[in-house]
N, C-alpha and C positions, 0 to 999 in steps of 0.2 A: 551624727551618731556618737554616743558617749564612748569615752576611752575604756578599754577593757580593764577590769581589775587585775592587778599584778599577780600572776600565778606564782606560787612558791615552788612547788615541785610536784611531780607525778610519777607513780611507779610504772615501769614498763611491763605491760601485761604479756606481750609476746614480741619476739624478734623473729622475722620471717624471711626466708630466702626461697628461690625457685630456679629450676633449670629451664632453658629454652626448649619448648616443645611445639609441635604443630597445634594450631588453635583455630577454632571456628570452621565454617563450612569449606573454606578454601585452604585450610591447613597452613595459615601464615605463621611464621616463627614468633613465639611470644613467651615471656617469662611471667605472665600475669598470675599463674597458679603458684602460690607460695604456701609453704608449710612452716610451722613454728619450729625453731631450732631448740635443741635441748642442751646446748653447750655455749660457751662464750665464743663470740664471732669477732673477727678483726674488722674494724671500721677503717676503710681506706679512702683516699681522695675521690675514688669512683664508686664508693658504696660498700656494701657488705661483701666480704670475701665469700666467694661461692655463689653469689647471686647473679642471675643472667637477665639480659634484655634482648629481645628478638629484633627490635627496631631501634638501633642506636641513634638514628636521626631524630627521633621524637621522645625516646626514653633513655634514662641514664645519663652519664656524663657528669662533669663536675658541678653543674648547676641543678642537677636532679639526682644527686648521689643517693639520697634516702627519701623514701616516700612514707609519710606518716598519715594514718587515718584514725579518727576518733572512734573507739568502740562504743562511745556514748550514742552514736547515731544508729547503731544496728536495730534497736527496737522500733524506731520510727520507720526504717526501711522495711522491716517485716510487715508492719501494718499497712504501709502504702502499697507494697507489692500484692498483698492479699486483697486489698481493695480493687486492684486492677485485674484480679484473677490470675496473677502470676505466682509461680511457686518459688522463683529465685534459684532454681537448680540446687537448693540446699546449701549454697555457699555461705549463707549468713549464720550457719550453725556455729562456726568458730571464726576467730580473727583470720584475716587474709582475703576476705571476699573482694576487696577492691585492689588487690595486688600490692598491698602495703608492706613495707619492711618493718614498721614500728606500729604497735597498737597500745593505746593507753585509754584510761578513763580520767575525766577531769579537765582535759584540755580540748577545746574546739576552736573553730575558725573565729568565734566571737572573743576568745581570750588570748589568742596568739597574734603577734604583729610581725609584719615584714621586718627583717633584720634582727629579730630576737635571737640571742645567742644562748644556747643551752649546753650544759655539761651532760653529755650522754655517755653513761658509764665512765670510761676514762677519756673519751673523745670530746672534742668541742665542735659543735655544729651551729649553723646559722640559717635561719629561714630565708629562702631565696625567692620563692614564688608559690602560688597556689596551683592546684592541678587544673588543667583544662581537660575535662572528661572526653573520651573518644568512643567510637563505635564498638570497641572490643567489650565494653561493659554490657552492651546489648546482648551479645552472645554469652558472655559470662553468666548473666542472670537469666537468660532465656526470656527476655522481655525487650521488645524492639524499641521501647521508649526510655530505656534506663539511662542512657547517656544524657538525654535531655532533662530527665527528672533530676539527675545529680546536678547538672548545671543550674537548673531553675531553683533547686533547694538551697544553693550556696553551701552545701555540705560536701565539698569536693575533696578535702584533704589538702596536704601541702608537702613541699619538698625542702630539703636541707642541702647546703653545700658543707663540706667538711673542712674546718679550719685547722684542727689538730687531729691526727689519727689516734686510734686507741682500740679498745675492745668493749663489747657490750653483751649483756645477757638479760633474759627475762628476770624481773625482780630488781634490776638496777634502777637507779633514779635518773629522771630527766629533770634537771634543775636550771631555772632561768638565772643567767649571770649578767645579762645586759639587754637593754631595750632602747635602741636609738630612735625608733620611729613610733612612739606611743599613740599617735593619732591615726596610724594606718594598721588597724586590725585586718586580718585576712577577710573578715566579713565585709568590712568597708571596701577593700580592694575588689572583692567579688561583686559587691553591689554596683560599683562603678563599671566593672567589666560587662556584667550581664543584665543589669536592671536600668540604672541611670546611664545609659551607654553613650550619650553625647553630652555629658556634663563636662564642658570644656575646661572649666577651672580645675576640677578635680583631676581630669586627665593630664593637664599641664603639670600639676603637682606630682602626680603619679610618675610622670616621665622623668622627674628629677630625684626620685628616691634612689640613693646610691646603693643600698643593699639589694634592691630589686633586680632580678635577672634582666639582662639587656634585652632579650626578646620581648619581654613585657613592657619595658620602657619604650622600645621601638613601636610596639603596637599602640601605646598611648599617644606617642608623637604623631603617628600616621592618622589616627582618628581626628586629632586636632587639625592637622594640615589638610586632610581630604574632606573633612566634614561628613564622613560616612563610616558605616560599620563594616568590618571585614566579613567575608562569607564564612560561616561556621558549618555549613551543611556537610561538607566532605568529612570533616573531623567527627561530627556527630553521627552521621549515617553510614560512612564508609563509601568506598568506590563502587 
């Protein structure tokens, strides 16, 4: 897979936060419903000030401080959901459909690499991992196959860890300042994780990527050691 062209900068279309509320048929706590902020927001080591996560075991924390989703993907999702006869619950009308904190155009999984460091407003952030979609997307979009569709599309979004705190607002610039792993675009990472799932050479290399979150490196090591793929069903379909 070719190396992504070096992105220069992207304007931040929306900065989004949400409170924890009951979600889905069982009313589980979730902060997936986020709305765009109209003011500058503090970027802390744990994410945006005022943003909530209902399941801290799987969401949030230093390695998932900020979730970024490309607004570039929204038109394709509208078309694909319509083809499935799904309405998408109207969540694709504005940024925030995927529970993202940051929305931009011009940056996607094909052009962003693991370990990329970006100046985000006055903060400094580093790409730590891609997103592993879960069952909550099925309820969010009113389509039982949404989590699988996101996984198969490799249009998952990604997470940042915060290296320097600061503040950010819509209209600020996200500017690349360092790229230590140019061979490891998020698209390649997701290709190894979800398509070429037992490419042992790539998995071994993936397990040594210093900027990659430890749980992803551990997953790569386990696939190499066990020669098998972990069960994804609970994550995708729920309990």
